[in-house]
N, C-alpha and C positions, 0 to 999 in steps of 0.2 A: 349123614351126608347124602347128597342127592346126585353124586357124580354120574350115575347111570342115566340121568335125565337128558343129558346133552348128546351122548354118543349115539350116532346113527338115527337121531330123531329130528334134530334141527341143523340143517346145513344151509348156509347162505354163501353166495358167491362173492360178496363184497362187504366191506365195512359200511358204516352209515355214510350216506352221501346225500347231497341235495336231491329232492324228488323221491326219497324213499317212501314207500307206501306202508304206513303203520298198521295196515290190516294183514300184512304178509306174515306167514308162518316163520317164527323166530323166537328166541329167548331174549327178553329185555330186562335190564337192571334199571330200576327206577327209584328215585329219591324225591320226596317232596316234604317241605318244612311248614311249620306253623308261622303265622305272621310275627315278624321280629324275633323269631326263634324262641318264643315263649314256651315254657314247659307245661303246656296244657294237658299232656297225656300222662303225667305222673313223674316219678323220680327213680333214680338208680340208688339202690341200697346194697352195698357189698357185692357189687357186680351183677345184681339182679334187678330187672325192671318191675317196679311196683306201679300198676296201672291206676290212674284216677278213674272216676266214673266215665268221663269222656274217652279216656284211653281204652277202657273196656268196650265201649261202643265202637271205637275205631278198629279194635282187634276183631270183634264179632262181625262187623260189616265187611271187613277185608276178607274174612273166611267165607262170607256169603257171596262173594263176587261171582263164582262159577254158577250159582243158582240163577243169576240174572243174565250172565254172559257165558253161555256154555262153551264158547270157543276159547275161554281163558283157562289155563292151568296154573294153579298156584304152586310154586316150587319151594320157595322159602321167603320169609319176611320177618321183620321185627318192628314193633312199635316202640320208639324211643321217646324220651321226654318231649322233644320238640320236632321230631321228624319220623318218617317211616321209610324204611328200605324194603323193596320188594323185588323178588326174582320171579318173573312170570313168563309163561309161554303162550303164544297165540297158536292154537291148534285147530285143525278141521274147520278152518274158516273158508266157506265156499265162496266168499267174496274176494279171495286172494287174486290180486291183479299184478302183472309185471309192470315195472317202472316204465318200460317203453310204451306199453299199451295205455297207461295212465296219461303219459305225455301226449300221445296221439289224440285221445279223447278230449283233453283239456285244450289242445290247439284247435280242434274242430269246433268246440263249444265257444271259444273266444271269437272265431270267425263269425259264427252264427249270431253272437251277441252284438258284434260290431255292426252287422247288417241290420239287426233289429233296432239298435239305437239310432241308426241313420234315418229311420223312418218316423221317429218320434220327435215331439217337441223337446226343447232343452230341459224342461222340468222332468218330463217322462224319461228322457235319456239318463239324467242324473239319478233318478230313482232306480232305474235298471242297474246302473253301475254300483249304487249302494247295495242293492240286493246281491249282486255278484260278489262284492267284497265280503259281505257277511257270510255268504255260502262258502267262500274260499277259506275264511279263517275259522269257521265253525268245525268242531270235531266231526269227522266222518263216521257214519254208522258202521259199527264193527271194528273200529280202530282203537288203538291203545288209549288215545286221548279221550275218547268217549267213555271208556271204562273209568279212567281216573276222575273225570269230571263228575260222573255219577256217584262214585265213592265219596269224593270230597263233599258233594252236595248233601249226602246222607248224614255225614258227621256234622256239618254245619246246621242242618235242619234239627237234629237232636239238641244241639247246643242252644239254638234259638228257642225251641219249645220248652227248654228247662232253664232258661235265663242264665246260661253259662257263658261267661266271657270267652270268646274264641274267634279266631280268624286264621285263614290259610295264607301262606305266601302265594302270590299269583302264579308263578311259573314252577316248573318241576324239571328235574334232570333225568334224561334217559340215555341208555347206552345199549347198543345191540351186542350181545355176547357172540364172539367170533369163533371160539374154539374150546376144546375140552379144558385146557389149562386155565384159561380165563374164567370159565364156568366154575371150576373148583375153587379158584382164588376168591371170587365174589361170594360164592356160597358160604365159604368159611368166614369171610369178613362179616357177613350178615349175622351168622350164628354167634360170633365172638364180640359183636358190637357192644352189648351191655357191659361186658367185662373190661372193655377198653374205653369206657365213657370219659374217664378223667383226661384222656389225651385226644378225644374226638374233636375234630375241627368245628363241628356244629355245637359243641358245648360252650355256651356263653358264660359259664361259671358264675352264675348269680350268687 
């Protein structure tokens, strides 16, 4: 168990809320699935996960995340037939920003953009708005979403290079761990996931 990981190391003043900066120091429980929940990563046999070739790559690449993103601490994870659960911490991230500061910067930037577009032709103004939209929805450097995007891309790239049928579900689920009890419960859930596969909501029972 990893119950000592949370105590006195990750403290947040609030639960997830609109405007939360996913570069902030915290522990996150994340889940992402394969396309149409297909069992690309292997199968469960007598409560144990038997990884396919692609599943082994997913396992290896997940373990390698801190090599590419030093601000990420891997606490616990499991590769299941059609999804991955991960408990990760964002640590020592010098880009940590308060929500209030983030909102102030975004407001100032919005004013500057409005002024800039007012001096452009309609076509130029639309291009500026399009660029702003892409910047807003793209994963921020040093954020949780940038890590997940990189990991998912690495697995997809291996599948493409080896002619393996594969795809990810577009979105993923994340949850900010709020206290010790919640941390222990999630940590135990991840560890026990293979043994409880028959009753898992993500098991499409092919």
